[in-house]
N, C-alpha and C positions, 0 to 999 in steps of 0.2 A: 150707773151706780145707784143702788137703792138701800134705804135704811128702814128697818122694821120698827114698830112702836116699842118703847121701853117696857120691860116687864121687871118689876122690882119685888124683892122679898124683904120685908121689914119686920123687925122685932124691937121691943123696947131696949134702949141702951141701959147698961148696968153700971152707972157711975163713971165719972171722968170722961175723957174723950175716947170713947170706945166705938167699935164698929156698930153702926146703927142700921145700915141697909146695904144690900148687895143686889144690883140689878144687871140685866143683860139686854142687849138689842142686837139684831142681826144686820150685818152690812154685806152687800153683794157688789162685786166689781167684775165686769166681763174681762176675760183675758183678751189681749191683742190678737192672739190666735190660740186655738185649743191647746192646752198643756197636756201632753201625753207622756206617760211612763208605762213600763211593762205591765203594771197592775190596773191601768185604767186611764181614761181621758176626762178632763174637766174643761168646760167652756166658760166657767166663771169661778172666781175666788170668793168663797163664802166664809165669812168670819163672824164670830160672836164677840162683841165688845162687852167687857165686864167692868162695871163701875162699883167701887167700894166707897161708901160715904160714912163719915164718923158722926157722932152725936153733935159735935161742934161745927159741922158743915164742911169739913175738909174732904176732898174728893181725890181718889186715885183711879186711873183708867188702865185696864189691861185688855188683852185680846187673845182669843184662841181660835184655832181653825181645825175643825174635825174633817180632815181630808180622808173620806171614807175608804177610798181605794188603797190608801196607805196604812191607816190605823185601824180600820174596821169600825170606827166610832162614827155616829151620825150626829147631825145638828140637833135633832130632837133629844137624843140621848144625852148629849153634853149639857144642853139646856136643863133637862130634868135633873141631872146629877148636881148641877149648881143650885137650882131652885129648891129641890126637895131634900137635899142631903147636906151639901157643903155650906151653903149660906146659913141655914139654921145653926149649924155647928160653930159658926164664927161670930154670930151676933153677940155683942157684949165683950168680944175679945179685944185685947190691946192691939191696935193696928201696927205697932212697931215690933211686935213679937212675931216675926215671920217664921222662925223655927217652931215656935209653939203653934202657929197656925197650921203648919204641915202636920204636926202631931194630931191636932184636932180633926183635920180633914181625913187623915189616914184612919183615925178611930171611927169616923162616921161612915167612910166608904172605902172599900178596897179598890186599888187600881185607879182607873179614871184619871190618868196623868194629864190628858188634854184639858179636862175640865179644871183640874187643880192648877194647871199652869196659868190659865186666864186670871184666876184670883191672885196667884203669886205675883204675876206681873203688875197687877193693879196695886198690890200692897207695896211693892218696891217703888212704883210711881208715887204713891201716897207718902211713903217715908221720905223720899227725896224732896218732895214739895214741902213737907213739914220741916225738914232740916235745912232747906235752902240749898241742897246739894244735888248735882246730877247723879243719876243712878250709878254710873261707874265709880263714883266716890264711895258708895255703899258697898261696892264689891272689892274694894282694896285700892282703888286709884286707877289712873289712866296711864298705860305704858306706851300708847300710840295715839296721836291726834287724829289720824285718818286710818281707817281700816280697809285694807285691800280686799276686794270682793271678786268672786268668780262670776263668769257668765254661764248659765245653765241652758243647754240646748235640748229641748224636748224631742221626742221621736218624730221622725219624718223621713223623707227620701234621703239617700246619701248626698245628693247634690244640694238639697235644701239645708241639711244640717251643716255641711261643709261651708256653704255660703254664709250662713248665720254666724258660724264660729269665726270665719275670717272677718266679717263685718264688725263684730264686737271686739275682736283683737285689735282692729284698726282704731277703735274708739278708746283703747287704753286698758282693756281687760287682758291681763297677762296670764290668767288661769282660766281655762275653758273646760267645763264639764259637759260631756255628752251622755245622753241616756241610751241604754241598750238593754240587753237581757233576754230578748226573744230568741236569738240565734247567734251562737258564738262565731260561726263563720261569717255571717253578715256583719257582726260587730268588728271583726278583724278588718274587713273592707272599709268599715266606717272609720276606724282608727287611722288606717292608711290615708283615706281621703281627707280627713280633717287635719291630720299632721302635715300633709303636703300643703294645705291651705294656710297654715299658721306660720307666723315668723318663728325663727329659731329659738328666741328667748321666751316663748309662750309655753306654759305647761299644759298638758292634756290629761284629763281624768275621764275614765269611763265608769259610769254607774250602772251596774247590771241589775240592781234592785232584786237580788236573790234569784236571778233567772237561770243560773247554770247549775250543773252538778259536778261533783269532784272527780268522777270517773272519766268523763268525756271532755271536760273543758281545758285541762292542763296544757295539752299541746298547742291549742289555739291561743290561750292566754300567753304562753311563752312567745309566740309569734307577735302578739300585740306589744309585748315588752320590747322586742327587737325592732318593731316599727315605730317606737318612740313614745309609747304610753308612759306617763310619769306616775300615775296613781290609779289604782283599781279599787273601786268601792263596792262592797257587799256583793261579791260574785256568787255566793252560795246561800242557801236558805239560812234564816237567822239561827236555827237550832244546830247547825253543823259547825260548831266551834272547832272540832277536831279537823274537819276538812279545811277550814280557813287556815289553821296552823300549818297543815301540810302544804297548802298552796304557797303560803308565805315563805316557807323553807326553800321551795323549789323555784320560785319566780324571782327574776331580777327587776322587780317593780314593787313599790310600796303598796301595802294592802290597808284599806280603811274599812272599818266596820260602822254600820249605821243601824239597820234593823236588829242586829245582834246585841245592841247596846241600848237598853231602855231604862236602866236604873244604875245606881252605884254598885249594886251587887253584880249586875251583868258586866260592868266595866272591870270589876275586880276579877271575874272569871276569865274575861278576854285576856287580861294581863297575865294571870296565872298560866294560861294555856299557850301564851306566845302567839296569839291569833291575829295580831294587827300591829301596824306601825303608827296608825293614826286613828283617833277616836272622833267620830262625827257626833257632836253634841247638838241636838235640836232641843231647844228650850221646851217646846210643847210636848215633845215625845217623852221627856224625862220628868215632867211635872213642874217646871218653872226654874227660875234663876237660882233658887236655894239648892235644889238638887243638882243643877248644872255645875255649880261651884264645887260640890262634893265630888262629882265625876272628874272635873278638871284637876282637883287635888290628887286623885288617884293616877291620872295620866302623868302629872308632873313628877310624882314619886317614882313612877315606872320609867321615866325618860321618854314618854311617847308624845308625839305632836297632837294638836287638837285642831279640828275644823269646826267652826260654828255653822251649823246647817240651817235649813229652812224647809218647811212643809210643802209649799211656801205659805207665807202670811202677808197680811197688809201692814200698814205703817206702824201701828203701836207695837205689835209683837216683834216686828223687824227691828225697831229701835231698841227693844230690850236685848235682842241678840247683838246689836251693834255695840251697846254698852258692855256686854259680856266680852265680846271680842277685843274691845279696847283695853279691858282690865286684865286679861290673861296673857302673861308672857309666852306661854306655850301655844297660843293660838296663831301658829306660824303658817298654816295653810289658808289661803284666801277664803273668806267666808262666803256662803251661798245666800247672800242677803238681797235677793233679786225680786221678791214678791211684788213690791211697789213698782218695779220697772216692767213687770209682765202684764199689768192690767192697763186698760184704756185710760182710766182716771183714778189716781190714788186718793181716797177720800179721808184718810186719817192723819197722814203726815206728809203732804205733798212737798212742802218746802225742804224737808230733810233730805229727800232723794232727788230733788230737781236737777242737781248738777253731778250726779254719779257718773264717773268716767273711768271706772276701774278701781275706785276707792270712794269712801264716803266719810265726810267729816263727822266727828263725834260731837254731839250737842253738849254744851256746857251750862245750859239753863237748869233750874231745879226740876227734878223728876226725869221723865224719859225724853221730853222735848217734842211731843206730838202737838197737833193742832185741834185736838178734840176739846 
C-alpha cells in the first residue's frame, strides 16, 4: 500500500464555517490476485482520497476510484477535474448544503461523476461529523444493522472460479457474482460449474459487462436460466435499452442494469422501457450519495429492487455504499462491497471490514466510520 503526497486547493473562506480547502491524495493497494473483467485487468486498486476542510477546521473525508477500464476516466483526469474546476466552485460554500454543492459542481463542469462523487462522499462524512450522526441517519435512517454482501469472482479458468465461489459460499456469502462476457457459450459452462459447486440456498449472478449481443445471446442465456442462474447483470451494451427489454420479456431470470444506468435520467428511461428488474447503483458511477438517493427513489416508485454496487473501491467509498445500503428498504439484493476484501491490506477502514463473513456491520459513529 502506498500513499502519495497531499495536494490541496485553497481559497479564502467567505464568512461563517464555510468550505475553505479541498485536497486530494492518491492511495494504492495491490490486489490479492489481479482483478479481471471483460474490459480489462487491474493489479492494484488505485483510489483518490478527497478531503474537504472548513474554515473552522472541521474535516470530511471522501474517496473516488477512476477504474479506467470501466469508466474511461483516468486518475490524472479526475484529479484535474477536482483541483481545477470542482474545488474552486465550492470554496466558500456552505458544507451542509449538499444539494447546492451538486448544482455548483454541475455548473462548473459537465459530467465527471467519478470526481463529483469523491467530494459528495466527503461532504456527507463532514455533515455527519458536525451533526454527531452516522451517515445513514443523514440518508433517512437505518433499516438494517448488518448489510448482506455478495462475493465477486473475477475472470479466471472455470475450475478457479468455481473453487473460489465455493470457498466464499462456505465462509457465509450467500450471493455469488461471477464475471463473464467474453463468450456466452463459455459462460454457460461457467454457470453450470459454479452452480454445481454452490449450496442450494446460494444465489448466483452472472455479470457480462456488456459483452453479448441481443441477436445471438438469447438461446444461451435461456440455458443459463435453466442451469440455475438467479440474476443476469448487463448482458448487452449500455445503449441497447430496447434489447434489454426484449431479453427481460423472454428470460426466466431477473435482469439487472449497471452500465446502462449512470444518472437519474438513465434510471427513469430504464423504468419507462421495462428494461430491468434490478438497478445496480454505484455511488461513484452516478456522482455520489445525493444522486444515488434520487435513483433509489425512482426504483422504489417503480417497484424495482436495488443492488448497491462497487467499482470496486477502498474503505472510505465502500463505507459510503454500506451506509446507503443500510438506509434503503429496497436494497434487497446483497451489495457488492468487496473492494476492501480484494486487496492485500486495506489502508482506509481496516476495522470496518475485518470480520466480513457474508455481511458487514453498519457503523454507528459520527460520519462514515473510517480510520483516516
